[in-house]
Structure formats: structure tokens, C-alpha cells
C-alpha positions as CSV (number, residue, x, y, z in Angstrom):
1,M,0.0,0.0,0.0
2,K,1.7,3.2,-1.2
3,Q,-0.9,5.7,-2.3
4,I,-3.8,7.1,-0.2
5,G,-6.6,9.1,-1.7
6,V,-8.1,11.8,0.5
7,I,-11.7,13.0,0.4
8,A,-12.5,15.6,3.0
9,N,-15.5,17.7,4.1
10,L,-13.8,21.1,4.4
11,D,-16.8,22.6,6.0
12,K,-16.1,20.7,9.2
13,P,-14.4,23.0,11.8
14,N,-11.4,20.7,12.5
15,C,-11.0,19.3,9.0
16,K,-8.0,21.5,8.0
17,A,-6.1,20.6,11.2
18,V,-6.8,16.9,10.8
19,L,-5.6,17.1,7.1
20,A,-2.3,18.6,8.3
21,R,-1.8,15.8,10.8
22,L,-2.7,13.2,8.2
23,A,-0.2,14.6,5.7
24,A,2.6,14.7,8.3
25,R,2.1,11.1,9.4
26,A,1.6,9.9,5.8
27,K,5.0,11.5,4.9
28,E,6.7,9.8,7.8
29,R,5.3,6.4,6.7
30,G,6.3,6.9,3.1
31,F,2.8,7.3,1.6
32,T,1.9,9.4,-1.4
33,L,-1.3,11.4,-0.9
34,V,-3.7,11.9,-3.8
35,A,-6.3,14.6,-3.3
36,T,-9.4,15.9,-5.0
37,E,-9.7,19.5,-6.2
38,G,-10.3,21.7,-3.2
39,A,-8.5,19.5,-0.7
40,E,-5.2,19.9,-2.5
41,S,-4.7,23.4,-1.2
42,H,-4.5,21.9,2.3
43,L,-2.2,19.0,1.2
44,P,0.6,20.9,-0.6
45,E,2.6,17.7,-1.3
46,A,-0.3,15.7,-2.6
47,R,-1.0,14.8,-6.2
48,T,-4.3,16.0,-7.7
49,L,-6.1,13.4,-9.7
50,P,-9.7,13.0,-10.9
51,I,-11.6,10.5,-8.8
52,A,-12.5,8.6,-12.0
53,E,-8.8,7.5,-12.2
54,W,-8.5,6.6,-8.5
55,G,-9.6,3.0,-9.0
56,A,-6.5,2.2,-11.0
57,T,-4.1,4.4,-8.9
58,V,-5.1,4.6,-5.2
59,D,-4.7,1.8,-2.8
60,V,-7.1,3.1,-0.1
61,V,-9.2,6.2,0.4
62,I,-9.4,8.1,3.6
63,A,-12.7,10.0,4.0
64,L,-12.6,12.8,6.6
65,G,-16.0,14.0,7.7
66,G,-19.1,12.1,8.8
67,D,-21.6,9.6,7.2
68,G,-22.4,12.0,4.4
69,T,-18.7,12.1,3.4
70,M,-18.5,8.3,3.4
71,L,-21.6,8.1,1.2
72,H,-20.1,10.7,-1.1
73,A,-16.8,8.7,-1.3
74,V,-18.6,5.5,-2.2
75,R,-20.6,7.3,-4.8
76,M,-17.6,9.0,-6.3
77,L,-15.6,5.7,-6.5
78,D,-18.6,4.1,-8.3
79,S,-17.7,0.5,-8.9
80,A,-14.0,0.8,-8.1
81,D,-12.6,-1.9,-5.8
82,T,-10.8,0.7,-3.6
83,P,-11.5,0.3,0.1
84,V,-12.5,3.3,2.2
85,L,-11.4,4.2,5.7
86,G,-13.7,6.8,7.4
87,V,-12.4,9.3,9.9
88,N,-15.2,10.8,11.9
89,I,-15.0,14.6,12.3
90,G,-18.8,14.9,12.2
91,S,-21.5,14.3,14.8
92,L,-22.9,10.8,14.2
93,G,-20.5,8.6,12.3
94,F,-22.2,5.2,11.9
95,L,-20.2,4.5,8.8
96,T,-16.8,5.9,9.9
97,S,-14.3,3.6,11.6
98,V,-12.0,5.9,13.6
99,T,-12.2,9.3,15.4
100,E,-10.1,12.3,14.4
101,A,-7.9,11.7,17.5
102,E,-6.9,8.4,15.9
103,V,-5.9,9.6,12.5
104,E,-2.1,9.0,13.0
105,H,-2.8,5.6,14.5
106,A,-4.9,4.8,11.4
107,V,-2.0,5.7,9.1
108,D,0.3,3.5,11.2
109,M,-2.0,0.6,10.9
110,L,-2.3,1.0,7.1
111,A,1.5,1.1,6.9
112,A,1.8,-2.1,9.0
113,G,-1.0,-3.9,7.1
114,T,-2.9,-4.3,10.4
115,Y,-6.5,-3.9,9.3
116,S,-9.4,-5.7,7.9
117,V,-11.8,-5.0,5.0
118,S,-15.5,-5.6,5.1
119,E,-17.8,-5.6,2.1
120,R,-21.1,-3.7,2.0
121,S,-23.9,-4.3,-0.4
122,L,-25.3,-1.6,-2.7
123,L,-28.7,-1.0,-4.3
124,R,-29.5,-0.2,-7.9
125,C,-32.8,1.4,-8.9
126,S,-34.1,1.8,-12.4
127,V,-37.1,4.0,-13.2
128,M,-39.4,3.0,-16.1
129,R,-41.8,5.4,-17.8
130,E,-44.0,4.2,-20.7
131,A,-41.8,1.2,-21.2
132,E,-38.6,3.2,-21.3
133,T,-35.8,3.4,-18.7
134,I,-35.4,7.1,-17.8
135,H,-33.2,7.0,-14.7
136,H,-30.7,4.9,-12.7
137,S,-29.5,5.4,-9.2
138,I,-27.0,3.6,-6.9
139,A,-27.1,3.7,-3.1
140,L,-25.1,2.4,-0.2
141,N,-27.8,3.2,2.4
142,D,-31.3,3.4,0.9
143,M,-33.6,4.2,-1.9
144,V,-36.5,6.4,-0.7
145,V,-39.8,7.3,-2.5
146,G,-41.3,10.2,-0.6
147,W,-42.5,13.8,-0.6
148,G,-39.7,15.9,0.7
149,A,-41.5,19.0,2.1
150,S,-45.1,17.8,1.4
151,S,-47.3,16.1,3.9
152,R,-49.9,14.7,1.4
153,A,-50.2,10.9,1.0
154,L,-49.6,9.0,-2.2
155,M,-50.6,5.6,-3.3
156,L,-47.8,3.0,-4.0
157,R,-48.0,-0.6,-5.2
158,L,-45.3,-3.0,-3.9
159,R,-44.3,-6.2,-5.7
160,I,-41.5,-8.6,-4.8
161,D,-40.2,-11.1,-7.4
162,A,-43.2,-10.2,-9.6
163,E,-45.7,-11.2,-6.8
164,E,-48.1,-8.6,-5.4
165,V,-47.5,-7.7,-1.8
166,A,-49.8,-4.7,-1.1
167,Q,-50.9,-1.2,-2.1
168,Y,-50.2,1.5,0.4
169,L,-51.6,5.0,1.0
170,C,-48.6,6.5,2.7
171,D,-46.0,9.2,2.9
172,G,-43.4,7.1,1.2
173,L,-41.4,3.9,1.1
174,I,-37.8,3.0,2.1
175,V,-35.7,0.2,0.6
176,S,-32.5,-0.1,2.6
177,T,-29.4,-2.2,2.7
178,P,-28.1,-3.7,6.0
179,T,-25.7,-0.7,6.2
180,G,-28.6,1.7,5.7
181,S,-30.8,0.0,8.3
182,T,-29.4,2.4,11.0
183,G,-30.3,5.4,8.8
184,H,-33.7,6.6,7.6
185,S,-35.2,3.2,8.0
186,L,-34.4,3.0,11.7
187,S,-36.0,6.4,12.2
188,A,-39.2,5.0,10.6
189,G,-39.3,2.1,13.0
190,G,-37.2,-0.5,10.9
191,P,-34.9,-3.2,12.3
192,V,-31.2,-2.9,12.9
193,V,-29.5,-5.4,10.5
194,H,-25.9,-6.6,10.7
195,P,-23.9,-5.3,7.6
196,A,-22.9,-8.8,6.6
197,A,-26.5,-10.1,6.3
198,P,-27.5,-10.9,2.7
199,V,-30.8,-9.1,2.9
200,M,-32.8,-5.9,2.0
201,C,-35.3,-4.1,4.1
202,I,-38.6,-2.5,3.1
203,N,-40.2,0.1,5.4
204,V,-43.4,2.0,4.6
205,I,-43.4,5.6,5.9
206,C,-46.5,6.5,7.9
207,P,-48.9,4.1,6.1
208,H,-52.6,4.7,6.6
209,T,-53.1,1.3,8.1
210,L,-52.0,-0.5,11.3
211,G,-51.2,-3.7,9.3
212,A,-48.0,-2.5,7.6
213,R,-44.8,-3.7,9.2
214,P,-41.1,-3.6,8.1
215,L,-40.2,-6.4,5.8
216,V,-36.8,-8.2,5.6
217,L,-36.1,-10.3,2.4
218,S,-33.3,-11.9,0.5
219,D,-31.0,-9.5,-1.4
220,T,-31.4,-11.7,-4.5
221,S,-35.0,-10.4,-4.8
222,M,-36.3,-7.8,-7.2
223,I,-38.4,-5.1,-5.5
224,E,-40.9,-3.3,-7.8
225,I,-42.7,-0.1,-6.8
226,E,-45.4,1.5,-8.9
227,V,-46.7,5.1,-8.4
228,L,-50.5,4.6,-8.6
229,D,-51.8,8.1,-7.5
230,I,-50.4,11.5,-6.7
231,P,-52.4,14.4,-5.1
232,E,-52.8,17.4,-7.4
233,H,-49.9,19.8,-7.5
234,K,-47.5,17.5,-5.6
235,R,-44.3,15.9,-6.7
236,P,-43.1,12.6,-5.3
237,L,-39.3,12.1,-5.3
238,L,-36.9,9.2,-5.6
239,S,-33.8,9.8,-3.4
240,A,-30.7,7.7,-3.3
241,D,-28.8,8.1,-0.1
242,G,-30.5,11.4,0.4
243,Q,-28.9,12.7,-2.8
244,G,-29.8,13.2,-6.5
245,E,-33.6,13.6,-6.1
246,F,-35.6,12.5,-9.2
247,V,-39.2,13.6,-9.7
248,L,-41.7,10.7,-10.3
249,A,-45.0,10.7,-12.1
250,V,-48.2,8.6,-12.0
251,G,-47.5,5.3,-13.7
252,D,-43.8,5.2,-13.1
253,G,-42.4,1.9,-12.1
254,L,-39.2,1.4,-10.0
255,A,-37.1,-1.8,-10.0
256,I,-34.7,-2.1,-7.1
257,T,-32.1,-4.9,-7.0
258,R,-28.7,-5.6,-5.4
259,Y,-25.9,-3.9,-7.3
260,E,-23.2,-6.5,-8.0
261,P,-20.1,-4.3,-7.2
262,R,-19.7,-3.9,-3.4
263,A,-18.4,-1.0,-1.3
264,R,-15.4,-2.0,0.8
265,F,-14.7,-0.5,4.2
266,V,-11.4,-0.6,6.1
267,H,-11.5,-1.3,9.8
268,L,-8.7,-1.2,12.4
269,P,-8.3,-4.2,14.8
270,E,-10.2,-2.5,17.6
271,Y,-13.3,-1.8,15.5
272,S,-16.5,-3.4,16.7
273,Y,-19.9,-3.0,15.0
274,F,-21.7,-3.7,18.2
275,S,-19.6,-1.1,20.1
276,V,-20.7,1.4,17.5
277,L,-24.4,0.5,18.1
278,R,-23.9,0.8,21.9
279,Q,-22.3,4.2,21.5
280,K,-24.4,5.8,18.8
281,L,-27.8,4.4,19.8
282,H,-27.1,4.6,23.6
283,W,-27.8,1.0,24.2
284,R,-27.4,0.2,27.9
285,G,-29.1,-3.1,28.3
286,S,-31.2,-4.0,31.4
287,A,-30.6,-2.2,34.7
288,R,-29.4,-4.3,37.6
């Protein structure tokens, strides 16, 4: 491992200071840094290279920020096999692996080869309109059909592997990966799913029925959503990882499947998924 790509959220208050520490330790360990435009001004000795070329050049990517920065890094790398190490300088950090205080330690572990890599499944969504594919999206966390700012309900039909499940009058619908189970889906009452589980989760947002419950199914399934009805003057949106909103119309059909390339995350030896859950979700267990 010789070249480290750096993606950073420069809006974070401590980001520039953490970049300086990262650059100093990387130089000590003999790494070459590769930066995106914008970050290179804070990494004067780094190479500047378009992210489209990182897959064939960079050995690992360090993403400094929060969960949004990790999602951005995975999206920018697209289907590249390059693993990502997240350094949390944000507030939540479910996806990041180390804190900003541990950035030098992280570089040391990369130099020593003392780390593991986990694979995370991705989702692909295709939107069909009048028998024509008009939009594609890729997501690490979730695909969400919803209103954005509107509170009016819409009617959606759900099918799994071509079999009718139900029609829902609701505020929206979430299809999430195991990684995304601790995101929007969790806020809507969905289950926490271990990242290694080969499943997808479906969660209806505020359905007008007490019978709708979160659904966990094999990630080999095809999920189909059809927009049956939209209140007048309202615009339902498809959102992938909270980004790239696409406006849907009555009659649109969405097909969601597992995306064959996988995201790869770097973890240091002390990383524990369940420790993250205890810390971030404030799990304390039973009082004694």
C-alpha cells in the first residue's frame, strides 16, 4: 500500500487541522497522498487526480467527515474496488471507523497492514416510464420514495419477485441495505440489520393502516414499486442516499435490486460494530 486518496469535508471545523496531521504522518510512513480539487490546497505535497482515475491508482481512500462524506466517497468511486477508511470529524459517524484523534494511528495501521476489510452491499434502482428506462441510481444506504416537504399521502403498489405484496396509501417507502438499516429506515421504525447479512429491508413511511410492518427479504429479490396516484400539484421524489432527487410521475415503475459491485470499508483491529451501536444508539441493556 503506497498511495492514499483523500476525500474531505472542508466545512467541518477541524478538517484542515486533521488534514495537516494526516499529511505529516503519511509522509513519515512513506505514503503518497492523492487529493481531489479543493482539498489539495491543504495538502501541498499531494497529487491532484480526478476520482474517475483513482480505482487504478489509489490503494485506499481516507474520507474525513461524517456519514455524508462516506456516502459521497462510495458514490464518487462508483464500482472501483478501492477500500474506504472513514475518519469521523462529524457528529454521528455510523459509517466511519476511527475518530479524528486516531488519524495518526490509522495511518500507522495502514503502513503495518494491520487492518481488515468488510464488504457492504449496494442497491441499484431503475425508473421506467412508458416502457422506457429514464433514470438509474446507486445507493449504499437506501432508496426512498417520498414527498420531501409535502405532507400529502400518495398511493404506491409493492411487488417482490413479480408477486403482489400490497398497495399503500402512505408518505413514502424506504428500501435499505443492511448498512442503511441504521439510517432513515431506523427512524421510521425499521430493524437494525448486521452489515454482513444478505438481505434488503422495506419500510413504509406513515402508512394509513396499522397492518404495515417492516419487511426483511433476500437481497437476491427484485423489488418493484409503482406510483398509482399523486395528489394534485404534488411531486413525489426518488432519493438515493438522500442525494440526487428525481421527480416521479403517476404510472412510473421502479425496479430495485442488489448492485453487483460492493463497497469496501477498512477497519482497524479494535473496531466493533456492536460497540458502534452501543455508543451511537445509547444501548445500555437492562438495569441491575
